[in-house]
PDB file as gemmi writes it, atoms N, CA and C in Angstrom:
CRYST1    1.000    1.000    1.000  90.00  90.00  90.00 P 1                      
ATOM      1  N   MET A   1       0.848  -1.148   0.000  1.00  0.00           N  
ATOM      2  CA  MET A   1       0.000   0.000   0.000  1.00  0.00           C  
ATOM      3  C   MET A   1       0.906   1.226   0.000  1.00  0.00           C  
ATOM      4  N   HIS A   2       0.682   2.119  -0.935  1.00  0.00           N  
ATOM      5  CA  HIS A   2       1.454   3.357  -1.004  1.00  0.00           C  
ATOM      6  C   HIS A   2       0.613   4.495  -0.442  1.00  0.00           C  
ATOM      7  N   VAL A   3       1.207   5.257   0.458  1.00  0.00           N  
ATOM      8  CA  VAL A   3       0.520   6.374   1.110  1.00  0.00           C  
ATOM      9  C   VAL A   3       1.282   7.647   0.784  1.00  0.00           C  
ATOM     10  N   VAL A   4       0.571   8.636   0.245  1.00  0.00           N  
ATOM     11  CA  VAL A   4       1.190   9.931  -0.056  1.00  0.00           C  
ATOM     12  C   VAL A   4       0.760  10.900   1.016  1.00  0.00           C  
ATOM     13  N   TRP A   5       1.745  11.476   1.695  1.00  0.00           N  
ATOM     14  CA  TRP A   5       1.492  12.429   2.773  1.00  0.00           C  
ATOM     15  C   TRP A   5       2.121  13.760   2.440  1.00  0.00           C  
ATOM     16  N   ASP A   6       1.482  14.815   2.926  1.00  0.00           N  
ATOM     17  CA  ASP A   6       2.131  16.113   2.835  1.00  0.00           C  
ATOM     18  C   ASP A   6       3.192  16.166   3.930  1.00  0.00           C  
ATOM     19  N   ASN A   7       3.870  17.269   4.039  1.00  0.00           N  
ATOM     20  CA  ASN A   7       4.964  17.364   5.006  1.00  0.00           C  
ATOM     21  C   ASN A   7       4.530  17.962   6.332  1.00  0.00           C  
ATOM     22  N   LEU A   8       3.311  17.676   6.748  1.00  0.00           N  
ATOM     23  CA  LEU A   8       2.863  18.099   8.057  1.00  0.00           C  
ATOM     24  C   LEU A   8       3.817  17.513   9.091  1.00  0.00           C  
ATOM     25  N   ASN A   9       4.192  18.296  10.085  1.00  0.00           N  
ATOM     26  CA  ASN A   9       5.224  17.842  11.022  1.00  0.00           C  
ATOM     27  C   ASN A   9       4.868  16.516  11.687  1.00  0.00           C  
ATOM     28  N   THR A  10       3.597  16.250  11.951  1.00  0.00           N  
ATOM     29  CA  THR A  10       3.238  14.972  12.573  1.00  0.00           C  
ATOM     30  C   THR A  10       3.423  13.807  11.614  1.00  0.00           C  
ATOM     31  N   HIS A  11       3.312  14.051  10.316  1.00  0.00           N  
ATOM     32  CA  HIS A  11       3.525  12.984   9.338  1.00  0.00           C  
ATOM     33  C   HIS A  11       5.005  12.662   9.191  1.00  0.00           C  
ATOM     34  N   ARG A  12       5.843  13.651   9.403  1.00  0.00           N  
ATOM     35  CA  ARG A  12       7.278  13.453   9.212  1.00  0.00           C  
ATOM     36  C   ARG A  12       7.940  12.769  10.402  1.00  0.00           C  
ATOM     37  N   ALA A  13       7.247  12.661  11.512  1.00  0.00           N  
ATOM     38  CA  ALA A  13       7.834  12.027  12.698  1.00  0.00           C  
ATOM     39  C   ALA A  13       8.022  10.534  12.404  1.00  0.00           C  
ATOM     40  N   HIS A  14       9.264  10.137  12.245  1.00  0.00           N  
ATOM     41  CA  HIS A  14       9.569   8.748  11.875  1.00  0.00           C  
ATOM     42  C   HIS A  14       8.944   7.746  12.842  1.00  0.00           C  
ATOM     43  N   ALA A  15       8.943   8.084  14.117  1.00  0.00           N  
ATOM     44  CA  ALA A  15       8.403   7.146  15.114  1.00  0.00           C  
ATOM     45  C   ALA A  15       6.935   6.846  14.848  1.00  0.00           C  
ATOM     46  N   VAL A  16       6.197   7.842  14.363  1.00  0.00           N  
ATOM     47  CA  VAL A  16       4.767   7.652  14.116  1.00  0.00           C  
ATOM     48  C   VAL A  16       4.544   6.656  12.994  1.00  0.00           C  
ATOM     49  N   TRP A  17       5.133   6.910  11.828  1.00  0.00           N  
ATOM     50  CA  TRP A  17       4.834   6.022  10.700  1.00  0.00           C  
ATOM     51  C   TRP A  17       5.594   4.706  10.773  1.00  0.00           C  
ATOM     52  N   GLN A  18       6.747   4.691  11.413  1.00  0.00           N  
ATOM     53  CA  GLN A  18       7.458   3.421  11.543  1.00  0.00           C  
ATOM     54  C   GLN A  18       6.713   2.479  12.504  1.00  0.00           C  
ATOM     55  N   ALA A  19       6.193   3.024  13.586  1.00  0.00           N  
ATOM     56  CA  ALA A  19       5.432   2.194  14.527  1.00  0.00           C  
ATOM     57  C   ALA A  19       4.153   1.681  13.872  1.00  0.00           C  
ATOM     58  N   PHE A  20       3.486   2.554  13.122  1.00  0.00           N  
ATOM     59  CA  PHE A  20       2.275   2.152  12.417  1.00  0.00           C  
ATOM     60  C   PHE A  20       2.587   1.015  11.448  1.00  0.00           C  
ATOM     61  N   ASN A  21       3.650   1.179  10.676  1.00  0.00           N  
ATOM     62  CA  ASN A  21       4.022   0.175   9.681  1.00  0.00           C  
ATOM     63  C   ASN A  21       4.419  -1.138  10.350  1.00  0.00           C  
ATOM     64  N   ALA A  22       5.074  -1.058  11.486  1.00  0.00           N  
ATOM     65  CA  ALA A  22       5.468  -2.274  12.208  1.00  0.00           C  
ATOM     66  C   ALA A  22       4.234  -3.065  12.640  1.00  0.00           C  
ATOM     67  N   ARG A  23       3.183  -2.351  13.045  1.00  0.00           N  
ATOM     68  CA  ARG A  23       1.948  -3.025  13.463  1.00  0.00           C  
ATOM     69  C   ARG A  23       1.207  -3.655  12.288  1.00  0.00           C  
ATOM     70  N   HIS A  24       1.559  -3.254  11.068  1.00  0.00           N  
ATOM     71  CA  HIS A  24       0.865  -3.752   9.874  1.00  0.00           C  
ATOM     72  C   HIS A  24       1.813  -4.518   8.948  1.00  0.00           C  
ATOM     73  N   ASP A  25       2.788  -5.171   9.539  1.00  0.00           N  
ATOM     74  CA  ASP A  25       3.699  -6.073   8.819  1.00  0.00           C  
ATOM     75  C   ASP A  25       4.454  -5.407   7.678  1.00  0.00           C  
ATOM     76  N   GLY A  26       4.753  -4.116   7.787  1.00  0.00           N  
ATOM     77  CA  GLY A  26       5.566  -3.426   6.786  1.00  0.00           C  
ATOM     78  C   GLY A  26       4.922  -3.313   5.413  1.00  0.00           C  
ATOM     79  N   ARG A  27       3.590  -3.368   5.362  1.00  0.00           N  
ATOM     80  CA  ARG A  27       2.879  -3.336   4.075  1.00  0.00           C  
ATOM     81  C   ARG A  27       2.795  -1.947   3.463  1.00  0.00           C  
ATOM     82  N   PHE A  28       3.143  -0.917   4.225  1.00  0.00           N  
ATOM     83  CA  PHE A  28       2.949   0.459   3.761  1.00  0.00           C  
ATOM     84  C   PHE A  28       4.255   1.086   3.316  1.00  0.00           C  
ATOM     85  N   HIS A  29       4.173   1.841   2.234  1.00  0.00           N  
ATOM     86  CA  HIS A  29       5.307   2.610   1.718  1.00  0.00           C  
ATOM     87  C   HIS A  29       4.868   4.070   1.716  1.00  0.00           C  
ATOM     88  N   PHE A  30       5.581   4.887   2.483  1.00  0.00           N  
ATOM     89  CA  PHE A  30       5.181   6.283   2.639  1.00  0.00           C  
ATOM     90  C   PHE A  30       5.973   7.176   1.701  1.00  0.00           C  
ATOM     91  N   HIS A  31       5.269   8.076   1.050  1.00  0.00           N  
ATOM     92  CA  HIS A  31       5.868   9.060   0.150  1.00  0.00           C  
ATOM     93  C   HIS A  31       5.460  10.435   0.664  1.00  0.00           C  
ATOM     94  N   PHE A  32       6.387  11.362   0.669  1.00  0.00           N  
ATOM     95  CA  PHE A  32       6.119  12.691   1.190  1.00  0.00           C  
ATOM     96  C   PHE A  32       6.243  13.714   0.075  1.00  0.00           C  
ATOM     97  N   THR A  33       5.277  14.630   0.021  1.00  0.00           N  
ATOM     98  CA  THR A  33       5.332  15.675  -0.992  1.00  0.00           C  
ATOM     99  C   THR A  33       6.429  16.667  -0.628  1.00  0.00           C  
ATOM    100  N   PRO A  34       6.908  17.438  -1.605  1.00  0.00           N  
ATOM    101  CA  PRO A  34       7.910  18.476  -1.302  1.00  0.00           C  
ATOM    102  C   PRO A  34       7.352  19.473  -0.279  1.00  0.00           C  
ATOM    103  N   LEU A  35       8.241  20.143   0.442  1.00  0.00           N  
ATOM    104  CA  LEU A  35       7.825  21.059   1.500  1.00  0.00           C  
ATOM    105  C   LEU A  35       6.880  22.145   1.014  1.00  0.00           C  
ATOM    106  N   HIS A  36       7.127  22.703  -0.135  1.00  0.00           N  
ATOM    107  CA  HIS A  36       6.304  23.816  -0.623  1.00  0.00           C  
ATOM    108  C   HIS A  36       5.542  23.394  -1.874  1.00  0.00           C  
ATOM    109  N   ALA A  37       4.754  22.345  -1.762  1.00  0.00           N  
ATOM    110  CA  ALA A  37       4.019  21.800  -2.906  1.00  0.00           C  
ATOM    111  C   ALA A  37       2.598  22.344  -2.925  1.00  0.00           C  
ATOM    112  N   SER A  38       2.455  23.637  -3.149  1.00  0.00           N  
ATOM    113  CA  SER A  38       1.127  24.240  -3.140  1.00  0.00           C  
ATOM    114  C   SER A  38       0.250  23.694  -4.262  1.00  0.00           C  
ATOM    115  N   TRP A  39       0.849  23.144  -5.309  1.00  0.00           N  
ATOM    116  CA  TRP A  39       0.077  22.564  -6.405  1.00  0.00           C  
ATOM    117  C   TRP A  39      -0.723  21.352  -5.939  1.00  0.00           C  
ATOM    118  N   VAL A  40      -0.321  20.748  -4.821  1.00  0.00           N  
ATOM    119  CA  VAL A  40      -1.049  19.595  -4.303  1.00  0.00           C  
ATOM    120  C   VAL A  40      -2.464  20.008  -3.897  1.00  0.00           C  
ATOM    121  N   ASN A  41      -2.651  21.262  -3.489  1.00  0.00           N  
ATOM    122  CA  ASN A  41      -3.973  21.737  -3.102  1.00  0.00           C  
ATOM    123  C   ASN A  41      -4.984  21.525  -4.224  1.00  0.00           C  
ATOM    124  N   GLN A  42      -4.563  21.635  -5.456  1.00  0.00           N  
ATOM    125  CA  GLN A  42      -5.483  21.499  -6.578  1.00  0.00           C  
ATOM    126  C   GLN A  42      -6.020  20.077  -6.694  1.00  0.00           C  
ATOM    127  N   ILE A  43      -5.176  19.094  -6.530  1.00  0.00           N  
ATOM    128  CA  ILE A  43      -5.652  17.714  -6.608  1.00  0.00           C  
ATOM    129  C   ILE A  43      -6.476  17.371  -5.382  1.00  0.00           C  
ATOM    130  N   GLU A  44      -6.166  17.989  -4.243  1.00  0.00           N  
ATOM    131  CA  GLU A  44      -6.989  17.778  -3.054  1.00  0.00           C  
ATOM    132  C   GLU A  44      -8.403  18.297  -3.286  1.00  0.00           C  
ATOM    133  N   LEU A  45      -8.544  19.404  -3.992  1.00  0.00           N  
ATOM    134  CA  LEU A  45      -9.862  19.932  -4.321  1.00  0.00           C  
ATOM    135  C   LEU A  45     -10.630  18.942  -5.199  1.00  0.00           C  
ATOM    136  N   TRP A  46      -9.941  18.356  -6.187  1.00  0.00           N  
ATOM    137  CA  TRP A  46     -10.576  17.394  -7.075  1.00  0.00           C  
ATOM    138  C   TRP A  46     -11.060  16.174  -6.287  1.00  0.00           C  
ATOM    139  N   PHE A  47     -10.193  15.656  -5.406  1.00  0.00           N  
ATOM    140  CA  PHE A  47     -10.586  14.490  -4.619  1.00  0.00           C  
ATOM    141  C   PHE A  47     -11.701  14.816  -3.637  1.00  0.00           C  
ATOM    142  N   ALA A  48     -11.742  16.036  -3.118  1.00  0.00           N  
ATOM    143  CA  ALA A  48     -12.845  16.434  -2.237  1.00  0.00           C  
ATOM    144  C   ALA A  48     -14.162  16.400  -3.004  1.00  0.00           C  
ATOM    145  N   CYS A  49     -14.150  16.893  -4.238  1.00  0.00           N  
ATOM    146  CA  CYS A  49     -15.339  16.865  -5.085  1.00  0.00           C  
ATOM    147  C   CYS A  49     -15.741  15.417  -5.378  1.00  0.00           C  
ATOM    148  N   TYR A  50     -14.794  14.582  -5.712  1.00  0.00           N  
ATOM    149  CA  TYR A  50     -15.037  13.161  -5.985  1.00  0.00           C  
ATOM    150  C   TYR A  50     -15.644  12.481  -4.754  1.00  0.00           C  
ATOM    151  N   THR A  51     -15.078  12.770  -3.597  1.00  0.00           N  
ATOM    152  CA  THR A  51     -15.581  12.169  -2.366  1.00  0.00           C  
ATOM    153  C   THR A  51     -17.034  12.543  -2.116  1.00  0.00           C  
ATOM    154  N   CYS A  52     -17.338  13.840  -2.290  1.00  0.00           N  
ATOM    155  CA  CYS A  52     -18.715  14.303  -2.049  1.00  0.00           C  
ATOM    156  C   CYS A  52     -19.699  13.711  -3.043  1.00  0.00           C  
ATOM    157  N   ARG A  53     -19.305  13.606  -4.292  1.00  0.00           N  
ATOM    158  CA  ARG A  53     -20.257  13.204  -5.331  1.00  0.00           C  
ATOM    159  C   ARG A  53     -20.312  11.708  -5.600  1.00  0.00           C  
ATOM    160  N   VAL A  54     -19.274  10.973  -5.231  1.00  0.00           N  
ATOM    161  CA  VAL A  54     -19.253   9.540  -5.552  1.00  0.00           C  
ATOM    162  C   VAL A  54     -19.198   8.662  -4.300  1.00  0.00           C  
ATOM    163  N   LEU A  55     -18.414   9.052  -3.318  1.00  0.00           N  
ATOM    164  CA  LEU A  55     -18.177   8.152  -2.189  1.00  0.00           C  
ATOM    165  C   LEU A  55     -19.085   8.381  -0.985  1.00  0.00           C  
ATOM    166  N   ARG A  56     -19.314   9.633  -0.627  1.00  0.00           N  
ATOM    167  CA  ARG A  56     -20.058   9.927   0.604  1.00  0.00           C  
ATOM    168  C   ARG A  56     -21.492   9.413   0.517  1.00  0.00           C  
ATOM    169  N   HIS A  57     -21.899   8.691   1.525  1.00  0.00           N  
ATOM    170  CA  HIS A  57     -23.251   8.133   1.651  1.00  0.00           C  
ATOM    171  C   HIS A  57     -23.598   7.177   0.505  1.00  0.00           C  
ATOM    172  N   ALA A  58     -22.595   6.629  -0.137  1.00  0.00           N  
ATOM    173  CA  ALA A  58     -22.843   5.720  -1.261  1.00  0.00           C  
ATOM    174  C   ALA A  58     -22.865   4.281  -0.779  1.00  0.00           C  
ATOM    175  N   SER A  59     -23.540   3.465  -1.537  1.00  0.00           N  
ATOM    176  CA  SER A  59     -23.570   2.039  -1.277  1.00  0.00           C  
ATOM    177  C   SER A  59     -23.258   1.349  -2.600  1.00  0.00           C  
ATOM    178  N   HIS A  60     -21.984   1.027  -2.797  1.00  0.00           N  
ATOM    179  CA  HIS A  60     -21.575   0.363  -4.036  1.00  0.00           C  
ATOM    180  C   HIS A  60     -21.710  -1.138  -3.865  1.00  0.00           C  
ATOM    181  N   THR A  61     -22.303  -1.771  -4.839  1.00  0.00           N  
ATOM    182  CA  THR A  61     -22.578  -3.203  -4.734  1.00  0.00           C  
ATOM    183  C   THR A  61     -21.376  -4.076  -5.065  1.00  0.00           C  
ATOM    184  N   SER A  62     -20.374  -3.474  -5.735  1.00  0.00           N  
ATOM    185  CA  SER A  62     -19.186  -4.246  -6.113  1.00  0.00           C  
ATOM    186  C   SER A  62     -18.084  -3.275  -6.531  1.00  0.00           C  
ATOM    187  N   ILE A  63     -16.905  -3.822  -6.727  1.00  0.00           N  
ATOM    188  CA  ILE A  63     -15.803  -3.001  -7.230  1.00  0.00           C  
ATOM    189  C   ILE A  63     -16.146  -2.495  -8.624  1.00  0.00           C  
ATOM    190  N   ALA A  64     -16.795  -3.323  -9.418  1.00  0.00           N  
ATOM    191  CA  ALA A  64     -17.189  -2.913 -10.769  1.00  0.00           C  
ATOM    192  C   ALA A  64     -18.168  -1.735 -10.717  1.00  0.00           C  
ATOM    193  N   HIS A  65     -19.085  -1.772  -9.764  1.00  0.00           N  
ATOM    194  CA  HIS A  65     -20.039  -0.667  -9.602  1.00  0.00           C  
ATOM    195  C   HIS A  65     -19.322   0.625  -9.207  1.00  0.00           C  
ATOM    196  N   LEU A  66     -18.380   0.541  -8.261  1.00  0.00           N  
ATOM    197  CA  LEU A  66     -17.588   1.704  -7.863  1.00  0.00           C  
ATOM    198  C   LEU A  66     -16.788   2.227  -9.055  1.00  0.00           C  
ATOM    199  N   ARG A  67     -16.180   1.321  -9.811  1.00  0.00           N  
ATOM    200  CA  ARG A  67     -15.406   1.721 -10.992  1.00  0.00           C  
ATOM    201  C   ARG A  67     -16.297   2.441 -12.002  1.00  0.00           C  
ATOM    202  N   GLU A  68     -17.489   1.912 -12.229  1.00  0.00           N  
ATOM    203  CA  GLU A  68     -18.428   2.534 -13.169  1.00  0.00           C  
ATOM    204  C   GLU A  68     -18.810   3.937 -12.714  1.00  0.00           C  
ATOM    205  N   ARG A  69     -19.136   4.088 -11.426  1.00  0.00           N  
ATOM    206  CA  ARG A  69     -19.493   5.411 -10.897  1.00  0.00           C  
ATOM    207  C   ARG A  69     -18.323   6.376 -10.997  1.00  0.00           C  
ATOM    208  N   THR A  70     -17.118   5.872 -10.737  1.00  0.00           N  
ATOM    209  CA  THR A  70     -15.921   6.712 -10.819  1.00  0.00           C  
ATOM    210  C   THR A  70     -15.683   7.164 -12.253  1.00  0.00           C  
ATOM    211  N   GLU A  71     -15.797   6.239 -13.200  1.00  0.00           N  
ATOM    212  CA  GLU A  71     -15.601   6.597 -14.610  1.00  0.00           C  
ATOM    213  C   GLU A  71     -16.660   7.586 -15.085  1.00  0.00           C  
ATOM    214  N   GLN A  72     -17.883   7.449 -14.614  1.00  0.00           N  
ATOM    215  CA  GLN A  72     -18.930   8.413 -14.957  1.00  0.00           C  
ATOM    216  C   GLN A  72     -18.586   9.795 -14.413  1.00  0.00           C  
ATOM    217  N   PHE A  73     -18.112   9.826 -13.177  1.00  0.00           N  
ATOM    218  CA  PHE A  73     -17.726  11.106 -12.573  1.00  0.00           C  
ATOM    219  C   PHE A  73     -16.600  11.763 -13.353  1.00  0.00           C  
ATOM    220  N   VAL A  74     -15.560  10.997 -13.673  1.00  0.00           N  
ATOM    221  CA  VAL A  74     -14.416  11.543 -14.406  1.00  0.00           C  
ATOM    222  C   VAL A  74     -14.855  12.035 -15.784  1.00  0.00           C  
ATOM    223  N   GLY A  75     -15.681  11.251 -16.478  1.00  0.00           N  
ATOM    224  CA  GLY A  75     -16.164  11.665 -17.798  1.00  0.00           C  
ATOM    225  C   GLY A  75     -16.968  12.947 -17.737  1.00  0.00           C  
ATOM    226  N   ALA A  76     -17.873  13.036 -16.766  1.00  0.00           N  
ATOM    227  CA  ALA A  76     -18.690  14.245 -16.621  1.00  0.00           C  
ATOM    228  C   ALA A  76     -17.819  15.437 -16.229  1.00  0.00           C  
ATOM    229  N   HIS A  77     -16.880  15.202 -15.335  1.00  0.00           N  
ATOM    230  CA  HIS A  77     -15.980  16.287 -14.912  1.00  0.00           C  
ATOM    231  C   HIS A  77     -15.148  16.795 -16.083  1.00  0.00           C  
ATOM    232  N   ASN A  78     -14.642  15.885 -16.885  1.00  0.00           N  
ATOM    233  CA  ASN A  78     -13.801  16.284 -18.017  1.00  0.00           C  
ATOM    234  C   ASN A  78     -14.569  17.084 -19.065  1.00  0.00           C  
ATOM    235  N   GLN A  79     -15.882  16.906 -19.126  1.00  0.00           N  
ATOM    236  CA  GLN A  79     -16.694  17.667 -20.087  1.00  0.00           C  
ATOM    237  C   GLN A  79     -16.786  19.142 -19.711  1.00  0.00           C  
ATOM    238  N   VAL A  80     -16.704  19.448 -18.434  1.00  0.00           N  
ATOM    239  CA  VAL A  80     -16.873  20.839 -17.985  1.00  0.00           C  
ATOM    240  C   VAL A  80     -15.631  21.392 -17.292  1.00  0.00           C  
ATOM    241  N   ALA A  81     -14.572  20.633 -17.248  1.00  0.00           N  
ATOM    242  CA  ALA A  81     -13.366  21.050 -16.525  1.00  0.00           C  
ATOM    243  C   ALA A  81     -12.767  22.307 -17.130  1.00  0.00           C  
ATOM    244  N   ARG A  82     -12.271  23.152 -16.259  1.00  0.00           N  
ATOM    245  CA  ARG A  82     -11.577  24.378 -16.647  1.00  0.00           C  
ATOM    246  C   ARG A  82     -10.267  24.420 -15.879  1.00  0.00           C  
ATOM    247  N   PRO A  83      -9.284  25.110 -16.428  1.00  0.00           N  
ATOM    248  CA  PRO A  83      -8.024  25.239 -15.677  1.00  0.00           C  
ATOM    249  C   PRO A  83      -8.260  25.954 -14.346  1.00  0.00           C  
ATOM    250  N   PHE A  84      -7.523  25.541 -13.343  1.00  0.00           N  
ATOM    251  CA  PHE A  84      -7.591  26.229 -12.061  1.00  0.00           C  
ATOM    252  C   PHE A  84      -6.949  27.597 -12.211  1.00  0.00           C  
ATOM    253  N   LYS A  85      -7.534  28.590 -11.597  1.00  0.00           N  
ATOM    254  CA  LYS A  85      -6.932  29.921 -11.568  1.00  0.00           C  
ATOM    255  C   LYS A  85      -6.131  30.019 -10.287  1.00  0.00           C  
ATOM    256  N   TRP A  86      -4.854  29.829 -10.421  1.00  0.00           N  
ATOM    257  CA  TRP A  86      -3.968  29.807  -9.275  1.00  0.00           C  
ATOM    258  C   TRP A  86      -3.409  31.197  -9.085  1.00  0.00           C  
ATOM    259  N   SER A  87      -3.630  31.787  -7.904  1.00  0.00           N  
ATOM    260  CA  SER A  87      -3.221  33.173  -7.702  1.00  0.00           C  
ATOM    261  C   SER A  87      -2.118  33.345  -6.666  1.00  0.00           C  
ATOM    262  N   PHE A  88      -1.695  32.279  -6.021  1.00  0.00           N  
ATOM    263  CA  PHE A  88      -0.636  32.393  -5.014  1.00  0.00           C  
ATOM    264  C   PHE A  88       0.677  32.728  -5.700  1.00  0.00           C  
ATOM    265  N   ARG A  89       1.295  33.793  -5.278  1.00  0.00           N  
ATOM    266  CA  ARG A  89       2.536  34.243  -5.915  1.00  0.00           C  
ATOM    267  C   ARG A  89       3.775  33.863  -5.116  1.00  0.00           C  
ATOM    268  N   GLY A  90       3.584  33.162  -4.045  1.00  0.00           N  
ATOM    269  CA  GLY A  90       4.721  32.711  -3.254  1.00  0.00           C  
ATOM    270  C   GLY A  90       5.106  33.701  -2.179  1.00  0.00           C  
ATOM    271  N   TYR A  91       6.056  33.300  -1.406  1.00  0.00           N  
ATOM    272  CA  TYR A  91       6.576  34.148  -0.330  1.00  0.00           C  
ATOM    273  C   TYR A  91       7.833  34.834  -0.826  1.00  0.00           C  
ATOM    274  N   PRO A  92       8.155  35.989  -0.266  1.00  0.00           N  
ATOM    275  CA  PRO A  92       9.410  36.638  -0.659  1.00  0.00           C  
ATOM    276  C   PRO A  92      10.609  35.721  -0.330  1.00  0.00           C  
ATOM    277  N   LEU A  93      11.599  35.773  -1.177  1.00  0.00           N  
ATOM    278  CA  LEU A  93      12.798  34.972  -0.967  1.00  0.00           C  
ATOM    279  C   LEU A  93      13.464  35.383   0.335  1.00  0.00           C  
ATOM    280  N   GLN A  94      13.770  34.415   1.153  1.00  0.00           N  
ATOM    281  CA  GLN A  94      14.453  34.698   2.417  1.00  0.00           C  
ATOM    282  C   GLN A  94      15.877  34.213   2.313  1.00  0.00           C  
ATOM    283  N   THR A  95      16.793  35.150   2.265  1.00  0.00           N  
ATOM    284  CA  THR A  95      18.194  34.799   2.065  1.00  0.00           C  
ATOM    285  C   THR A  95      18.964  34.648   3.357  1.00  0.00           C  
ATOM    286  N   GLY A  96      18.392  35.112   4.471  1.00  0.00           N  
ATOM    287  CA  GLY A  96      19.103  35.047   5.734  1.00  0.00           C  
ATOM    288  C   GLY A  96      19.931  36.296   5.968  1.00  0.00           C  
ATOM    289  N   ALA A  97      20.098  37.125   4.936  1.00  0.00           N  
ATOM    290  CA  ALA A  97      20.851  38.376   5.108  1.00  0.00           C  
ATOM    291  C   ALA A  97      19.941  39.428   5.724  1.00  0.00           C  
ATOM    292  N   SER A  98      20.505  40.276   6.562  1.00  0.00           N  
ATOM    293  CA  SER A  98      19.675  41.320   7.154  1.00  0.00           C  
ATOM    294  C   SER A  98      20.030  42.692   6.663  1.00  0.00           C  
TER     295      SER A  98                                                      
END                                                                             
């Protein structure tokens, strides 16, 4: 199982994820996003929409049914999708010089 985590300080604590993995027979592989990966917010928005429209309060009868609903969602989304308007310009460069 591959788990993608942001760099929240609690996620980076080796003791936390190593202990968790030890309890689950080492089945998990953790991947961490770069420290300043603001672009990840965009995919989080997409998954939030997917969760609300496909997963929340749903009762899927099989994996095939879930796959069908997911493909319908992606197809419908792609018909109306627009580029995200990203307005974050970043933080001023900090050089350490005063």
